[in-house]
N, C-alpha and C positions, 0 to 999 in steps of 0.2 A: 724342919723347913719343908714347905710344900714341894713335891716333885715338879721339876721344870718340865713344861709341856712344849717347850720351844725346840726347834731344831738347832743344834749347837755346832758352831764352826770350831774345828780342833786347833785352836791356838791358845796358848797359855801366856798371860801377862804375869811375869815372875819377878818378885823382888830380888834384890841383889843376893839375899841369902837363900834363894829358892833351892828346893831339893831337886836335883837333876833327874831323879828317877820318876818324876811325875809323868806318867804315861797313860794313854788311853787303855781302858779295860773293857772286857765284855761285860755288859750290864748284868747278865744273869749270874756271873761268877761271884758277886757279892750282894745280890739282891736281898739276902737275909739280914744284912746289916741295917743299922739305923737309916731311915730314909734321908735324914739330913746329912749323911756322910757321903752322898754321891750326887752327881749332876749328869743328866742325860746330855750326850755330846754330839749326836748326829740325828738327822731327820728320821732315820729308821728305828732309832732307839736301841741299836745293837752296841753302841760304844758309850762309855760313861767315864766321868772323872771320879776318882775316889780320894777321900781325905783320910790319910793314914790307915788305909784298909789293907795294906800289903806292901810288898817290896816295890811295886810299880805305882803305888799311890802317891798323891801329892803330899808334900811336906807342909809343915807349919808355915802359914803366911803366903803360900803359893796362891796365885789368883788365876781363875779360869773363866773364859767367857761363854755366853750362850747367845744364840742368834734367833731372830724371828723368821718367819716364812719367806721374807724377802732377802735373807742373807745378811742383814745388818746386825751387828752386835748391840743388843739393847739392854744387856745386864752383865754384871761381873760378880763372881762368887770368890770369896777368899777362904782357903782351908785354915781352920783354927783348931789347934789341939786343946784338949781339956778333958774334963771328966767323960764327956762324950764328944768325940771329934765331929765337926760339922762344917758345912759351907755357910758362910754368912755374906749378906750383901756387901759389896765393896764399891766405894766411890773414890776415883782418883783425886778429885779436888782441884784439878787443873784443866783448863780448856785448851783444845788443840789450836795451834796458830791459825789454821784456816777455818775455824768454826765460824759460822755465820752469826751466831749470837755468843756474846761473852759477858762475863761479870766476875766480881771477886769470888762469888760462890754460886752454886746452882740456884739457890733461893733468890738470887738477884735477877733472874731472867724469867720471862713469862713464856711457858711452854705451850700456850694456846696457839693453835695453827702451826706448831713446830714439832719436830721429831728429834729426840735425844738418843744418840748412839755413842759408841766408844771406838777409839782407834788406837793403833800402835804407832807412836811417834807421828801422829797425824795421818797415817796411811789408812785407807779404807781396807777392811778385812774381808770383804765378801769374795775376793778373788783368791784367797789363800785356802789350800786344800788341807785335809786332815793330816796328811803326811808331812806338812811343813811345820809341825809343832816345834821341833828343836830349833828352828831358825829364830824364834822369838824368845829364846831363853834370856831372861834378864832385861827384856824390852820394857819401856815405860808406857803406860796407858794414859790417854787423855779423853776429855769429853768433847764430842762433836755434836753441835745442834744445827739443824738445817730446816729452813722454812718449807712448809708444804706447798704444793703446786698452787699458784694463784696468789702467793704471799711473798713479801720481801722484808728484809730487816729494816727496822726503823732507824732513825738517825743515830741513836746511841747504841744500837745493836743489842738491845735487851728484850725485844719483842718482835713478832712478825705481824706486819700490817698488810692490808689488801694491796695487791700489785696493780697500781693504776698507771703504770708507766706507758702502756700502749695507748690507753684512752687519752692521757695527757698529751702524748706525742701526736696522735692522730688529730685531736681537737685543735692543736696548734698548727696544723697543716702539714705535718711530717708523715713519714712512712716508717712503721716500726717492724723490725725483723731481727731475730737473733739477739734481742736485748739491746739493740742499737736504734736510736732515733735519727733518721736521715732527713735532711731538709733540702728542698729543691731550690737552687739559686735562680732558676728560671721564674719562680714565683716570688722572687725577692725575699727569700727566707734564708736564715742561717741558724746554726745550733746556738742555744743559750749557753751561759757560762758552765752550767752543770751538765750540759749535753743531754738533758732529759726532755727537752722540747725545742720547738722552733720559735724564732722571733724575727721581726723585720730586720733587713740588713742595715738600716739606719733610721734615724729619726725623721727622715724625709718621707718615710712610708708608714702606712697604718694597716693593721690586720683587719681583713674583711671576713667575718666568721662564716657568712653564707658560702663564699667561694673558697675559703680556707687558703687565702693567699694575701700577699701584701700589695697595696696599691699606693701610688704616690699621693701625698696629701695635697689639698687644694693650695695651701700656702707654699709648699715646695714647687708645685706646678707653676704657680704664679712667679716665683723667684726664677725658675728655670726659663720660663718664657721671657722674663725681663732680661736675663743674661743673653739669651739668644737674640732678642731684639737689639740689645746694646752691641753685640758682636756684628750683627747684620748692618746696623747703623754705622759702625766703625769702618766696615768694608766699603759701604756706599760712600762714606765721606772720603776715604783714601782714593777710591776710583775717581771720584769727582775732582779732587784737588790734583791728582796725578794727570788728569786729562785737561788741566788748565782752568777748571771751574772754581767756583766759590761756594763753600758749604755754609748755609745759614738757615736756622729754623727748621732743620731736618730735611732740607731740600737743596738740590744742586742748581746753580744758575751759571749760564755761560755768556761771556761778554761778546757782543757783536764786534766790538773794536778789536778783538783777537781773532775775528773771522771764525768764531765758534758757534755751534748750536747744540741744544740739548737732545740727546738721543737716549731715551730710556732714563738712566740715572747718572749719565756721564756725558762729557762734551766730545764732539767730533767736529771736523772741518765742515763748514757750511755746504760745500759741494766740491766737485772735482777740480775747480779752479784753484783750490788751495791744498796744501799738503802740510802735515804735522811736523813741527819743529820742536823736538824734545827739549833742546837747550833753553829756549825761551817760553816753552809751553804755550805756543801760539800756532796758528795756521798761516803760512805764507804762500804768496802767489806762486804758481808753478811756472814752468818754462813757457813764456809768452808765445813764442813762435809756434811751438808744438801744439799748444792749447788752441791757438787761433786756427791752425790747420784742421784740427779735430772738430772744432766748432762749426767751421764752414762746411765740413763734410757731413755733418749730422742734419737731421730733419727736425723742424720746429725749434730752432735755436737762432740766436743772434749774438753778434760780437759787440761789446760795449767799448772796446778799446783796450781793456785789460782783463775782462772776464767774459765767459760764455754763459748766456742766460737762456732759459727756456721761455717760449712765448705763452705757454699754458701755466696758469697759476698753480702753485703748490707742486710744481715739478722742478727737478734739479738735473743739472748736467753731470753725468757720472764719468765723463772723460771720453765717452763714445756716443752716448745717446741721452735723451731726457727720460728720467724715471720719476714716478710719483713719490712724494715724501714718505719714506718707510714708516714713519710714526703715524701718518694718517691712515696708511694701509692697515697697520696693526690696530689702530683705534676702531676701525670698522668691524673687526672680529670680536670686539668686546661688547657683549650683550648689554644694551641700555646706555651705551656711551656715545658721545658726539665729539667732534673735533672743534675746540674753541679757537677760532681764528685769531682773536685778539691776544690771547695768552699763548698761542702756538702750543696748545696742550690738550691732551685727551682727557675729557671730564665726563662724569655721569650726567645724564639729562636731568635726573632727579637730584636736586641739591642736597637731599638728605641721605644720599648714597655715595659710596666710594668704590673705586675699582679694586677688585680682588680677583686676580687671575684673569679669566676671560669673561667676567661678568661684574655687574654693579650690585653691591650688597648694602643693606642698611647699616648705618653706623649704630653703635650701642645706644647713643642718645636718642636717635630716631626710633629705634626699636622700642625703647622704654616709653617714649612719647606715644607711639602707635598703640602699644598694648594698654596704656593708661586710658586712651581715648576709647578703645574697644570695650574695656571694662566699664567705663562710664556709660557707654551706650547700652550695654547689657543691663546695667542697674536701672537706667531710665525706662527701658522696655519692661523690666520686671515690675517696677512701680506702676506703670500704666496698666499692665494686666491685673495687678492686685486691685487697683481702683475700679477697673471695669467689673471684675468679679464681685467686688464689694457692693457696687451699685446694683448689679443684677440680683444679688441675695437680698438687698434691702427692698427691691421691688417685689420679689417673691413673698417676703415676710409681710409687706404691706397688703399684698393680695389676700393673705389669710385673715388679716384684721378687718378689712373693709368688704362688705357684701350687701347686695340689695335685700338680703334676708335679715340684716341687722340695722338697728337705728344708731344714732350718734353715740349712745351710751354703751353700745355693744350688745344690746338686748335684741331678741327676735322681733322683727317688724310685723306686728299682728295686723297692721292697717293695709298691708300689701294684699291686693286682690289675687285670689287664686281662681281665675275664671276658666282656665284650661283644665281639661280632664287629666292631663298629664303635664306636670311642670318639670323643666330641666334644671337640675341642681348642678352647678359647675364647681368642681373642686380642683383648685390649683395644686399641682405636684411638681417635683423637680423634673419629672419625665414628660409632662404634658398635661392634658386636660382629661379628666374622667367625668363622664356624664352618667348620673344615676336617676332612675325614675322615681318620682314621688307621686303617689296617688292621692288625689284630693278626696276627702271624705265629707266631713260635716262643715267644711269651710269655716267662716268666722264664728258661727254660732257656738261651736264646741271648741274653738281655738285650733291650735295645731298639735294638740297632744296625741292625735292619732297618726301623725306623719311618721312613717317608718322607712327604714332602708332594708330592702330584701335582695336576696340572690337566689334566682330560680324559685321564687315563691317562699323561700325560707327567710324569716325575719332575722337580720343580723344586728340591727341597732334601732333603738327607739328614740323618740324626740328627747333631746338633752344629752344623749350619749355622745361621747367623744371617741372617734376612731380614725384610723389612718388608712388611706387608699394608696396602693402602689401599682406600678405598671410592670408587666412581664413581657 
């Protein structure tokens, strides 16, 4: 057997019939024996195990370990007596209870991305010193397989696969630390069943990958708003009915026969001439004598015989003086609203708007109608520009086809007199008009074959040539 080049931890896994005299020896004391009869036992190479090589040698079937440079037991040798005593590879055949990978046999696991070591009754051996050898007399060895860094056991614990726990956790909005995926409730997240990732706290939320958090779905938001609206409506209805009013069609109305008026969304007594009677849910006249005295002492009031009235319209007697209708005062603070005298109600001047807080806002129907009209106007404007551009292009194209230098058939008009020494040839372009000089030579006698286009005296085109002129 090849000499072991590993540093060996001095522990011996011994079968029940182990020879108690199996002790560490000085390697040089039996180095002349068969190489297969001894195993190096320590990093320095000064201590070895011997198989039947003397009184302190290991007996038949005794098992000794050797370790790698990291202090892990990575192999076992069993002392076997025979014609030539030797150490042979030994495999326990059983996995430790805490082994990350397990199977019926070693052949049933994939050691790729894993490290196979051996332990005593499941205990790691790297912390055991050479002098602890006797402690493990008769101990049972087992196979321990651990995944390498960056890998974790698969579902059936027969192979190591890439560790994606952190990326899975983080991509689901969680925070990964110490092998645990934590989920922030503030982001409406919770751990999934396997506690490997985060998920939304309920079906009312959906995960937004960009922000890695859950937001309420449109359907849930609509249901919540409907519930809130129903709750608010129920409160308004109760306040209305408790104040003596009648709730109908989502609005509160107050009967004048009960001396009630609408204030906001509930009923109150019309003025200080009346006081609330909870039993009948009506407003009854106050103390006549006291009311009359207060009325006569106030300014801008008059006594009707049973009530104190204010001379100024939309003003009420509050028991001491005349004040303006609080609803009218509140209406003036609403942007875009006016007081409707006939309905005694604050309403938006624009019939397509409703009061929202301190301003008038468009209704959804009005908004959709306005946006549709704006879109239609944009389409009309675009069509008009297209027609104008098309007409302009047609005129430019027509300008190229018709010229005083061509006849009706599109041929050059040889009958046109060229009486000037210099004739202006006008070429229409997208950018403007370019004028080029054409020098008359032999006039009609020789035709116009000698007409040329030149730039700085250099001929750039002859008669019949087609060319394009641009503007810089």
